[in-house]
N, C-alpha and C positions, 0 to 999 in steps of 0.2 A: 389728136395724137397720130403720128404717121407710122404705119406698119408696112409700108410699101416694101416689097422684096421679101417679106417674111412669109413662112408657110406654117400653118397651124393645123393640128388634128384635134377635134373636139368630140369626145365619145358621148353617146346618148344625146345627140344634138338634133334629133328630128322634131322635137317639140319642147314647149316649156322653157325652163331656164337654159338648157343646153342649146336650143335654137336661138335664144336671145344672145348667148355668148358667141355662137358662130356668126350671126348677123353683125354683131358689133365689131368683131375682129375683121370681117370682110369689109365693112364700111370704113374702117381705118386703113384699108389697103392690103390686108393679108390675103393670101390664097388659102382656102379652108377645105379640109376634108371633113365632111359631115358623116355621121354614123348613127344608125339605128338598126333595130331587128326587122323592121317593116319596110319593104321596097317602096311602097306608095308614099310612106312618110318621108323616107330619104329623098325621093324624087321631088316632093313638094317643098322640102326644106332647101334643096339645091336651087330649085326654080325661084324661091323667094329671094335668094341671094343674087343669082345671076340676072334676074329681071331688073334688079336695081343697079346693075352695073358692076357687081362684085364677081369674084372668081371662086368657084367651088366645084367639088366633085364629091360623090357619095360612095360609101362603103356599107353594105348590109352585113352586119356581123354581131353576134352575141358576145359581148366583152366578157372575159374571164380567163380563157386559156392563152398560152403563148402564141399559138397559131393565129388567133384573131388579132392579137396585138401587133404581130409582125405584118399582117395584111394591112393594117392601118398605116404603119410606118412606110411600108412598100408603096402604098397608094400615093402617099405624099411625095416620096422621092421619085416615083415613076411619073407622076403628073407634073410636078413642079421643080424636081431636081434637088430638094433638100427638106429638112425639117428643123424649124426653130422653136415651135411652141406646141406643148401638149396640154390639153385641158381634160382631166378625167372626171367627167360628169355622170357617166352611165350608172344607173341604179334601179333597183326594184324594191318593193315593200312586201313584207309578209308579217304584218303586225299581229302578235298574240301575246298574252301574259305568259310568264315563264312556264307554268304548269300545263299549258295548252300548246306550247310551241313544239313542233315536231323537229326531228333531225333535219328533214328536208327544208322546213321553213328557215332554219338557222343557216344551213349550208348554202342554200340558194342566194340569200342576201349577202352573205360573206363572200361568196364566189364572185358575184358581180361587183360589189363595192370595193372590197378590200383586195382580193386576189386580182380583180380586173385593173384596179389602180396599180398594183405591183407589176403585173405583166406588161401593161402598156408603158409604164414609166421605165421599166428595164429596157424594153425595145427602143424607146425614144432616147434614152441616155446613151445606149451603144451607138446609135446613129449620130447623135450630137457630139459625142467625144471623137468619133471618126472625122467629122467635119472640122472640128478644131476651132469653131467660132462661137462657142457658148450656146446658150439656150434657156428656155423657160419651161419649167414644170409647174402647172397650176393644178393643185389637187382639191377637189370639192368635198368639204366636210359638212358639218351640220351642228346646230346648237345641241342636238341630242347627243352628239359625240363629246361635247364639252361638259354637259350637265346630267346626261341620262334622260330618258323619257319613258313614261308608263307604256307598257306593251311593245317596246321596241328593243328588246335585248339584242337581237341580231343587228339591227340597223345602228344602234348607239355604239355597240362594240366595234363595228366596221368603221364607223365615222371617227371614233376615237383613235383607232389604229392608223387611219389615214393621216391624222395630224402627227402622230409619232413617227410615221415614215417621212413626212416632210422635214421634220427636224433632223432625222438621221441622214437623209439624202442631201440636205443642205451642207452637211459636213463632208460627205463623200464626194460630192460633185463640185464643190467650191473651186478647186484648183482648175477645173475645166471650164470655168466661167458660166456654169449652169446654175441658175437660181431655182429654188424649190420653196413654194409657199402653199399653205392651205387657206382656202376661202370658206368662210362660215356664212352662208347666205340665208336671208329670210325674205320671201316674196309671196305674193298671191299666186299660188299654184293649186293643183288639184288636191294636194295634201293639206295645205293650210286652209282650204275652203271647208274642210271637215271640222275645223275648230269652231264650236258654237259661238264664241264671242266675235269671231272674225266673219263667219259666213254671211250674215245679213248685210254687213257693211260692205264687204267685197261685191256681193250681188247688187246692192244699190248703186255702187260706183260704176259697175259694168252697165247697169240699166240706163243711168243718167249721163254717163260720160264724165261725171265730176271726179276730181282727184280724191284719193283716200283722205280721210280727215287727219289732222295733225296728230291726234293722240295715237293713231295707228303708225303714221310715218315716223314720228319722233319717239314717243314713249315705248312703243313695241318694235320700232325699227322694221316696219313691214310696208313694202310698196310694190311696185310692179317688177316683173322680171328684167325690164330694161334698166331699172335703177341698179340692179346687181351687176349688169354687164359692163358698166364703166370700170369697175375694179379689175375685171378680167383683162380688159384692153390695157389698162395701166401696167399690170403685172406681166403682160406679154411684150411690153415696150422696152426700149433702151433706157427710158427714164427710171425703171425699177431695178437697174443693175445692182444697186446697193441694198436691195431688200431681199432677204432670204431667210428661211427657217422660221417664218412667222405664221401665226394663225390670225387672219384678218376677217372681221365681220363686216357685213354690209347689208343694208335693207332700208327701203324708204329713204329718209333724210339722214340716217345714222351710218357713220363709219367708225369702226372700233378695232382696237388691237386687243386680242385675248391674251391674258397672262399665261405664261408657262407654269406648270405645276411646280410648287416649291414648298419647303418646310415652313409651316405657319408658326408652330410653337415647339420648343425643345426643352427637355429636362434631362438631368443626368443623375445617375445613382452610382456611387463607387462600387465597383465589382459587378455591376449589372443589375437587372431588374428582376424581382420575383413577381409572381402574379398578384400577391397581396399588396406589394408596394405599388404596382401599377394601379390597382383599384383604389388605393388611397390617394395617389397623385392625380388621377384622371379628372374628377369633378371640378376641382379648383385650380388645376394646373394646365397640363397640355390640352385636356379636353374641355376646358372652360368655355370656349367659343367654337363649337363644332361647325364644320362647313355645311352649307345648304346643299341639297341635291334635287334634281329634277328641274325642267324648264318652268319658270314661274308662270302661273296662270294669268292670262291677259286680263287687264282691268279696264273696262270701258268706263268713260267718265259718266258721272250721274247726270241724268237729264235735268 
């Protein structure tokens, strides 16, 4: 896929999934602005791209406020003359159950994930609309944002909000030719390595160099960070011009389209519902098949 002439900003791209996204975009021909909070990490990421013949520059900034977002856009325009693609990947974790989560735990995660996505997308959208040639906003969400996850009130709420923003901005930016999509990635990262069912399998794969087993790549949709990067390249390309407002999952061998929330069951009562009428209706009517919640526990095949 050819991204020659395109310029991309990838937040949180010093390592892990973000680095894989930046490297894939550069390999397809895009000039990339790499971002992290650590100068050494940024320099190493830029070197990994340029040593392979790609084009990249780095910006050290903590994503969250409008000033940092503008710095990223200005870096792209200053170095390469334009901005065509924004990938909002930056994030942090502060996992705790509800009764132990502090205000700071909540605010820090929401600031980076949700507010950081908003401020960076706003700055990018202003520039893309000024250019008048369209653009691509690729917002990174998570299965936790689609289903909830134990101990991740802050993270799940932010990631759910990111999908909602993608749907909203797809409407607002459509006339400008700017597509907006949310990606729901699953990959072997520092976070997934903490899951007991995954950890030993990932460690064995890294030790031996053998691919992850089929049950992980297909049933759980979990693979390498490079597996996820292909979707980012597609969504950055002209081939994705007709794709917008979607939440798209990828991991391992699995590519999926997440359903938008919709009414599952409906009942009517003339004149409205009383509490007693709802109680009578719920078990065998609207509430007969309640929705599941939480990310399903991984199931390793029996030996």
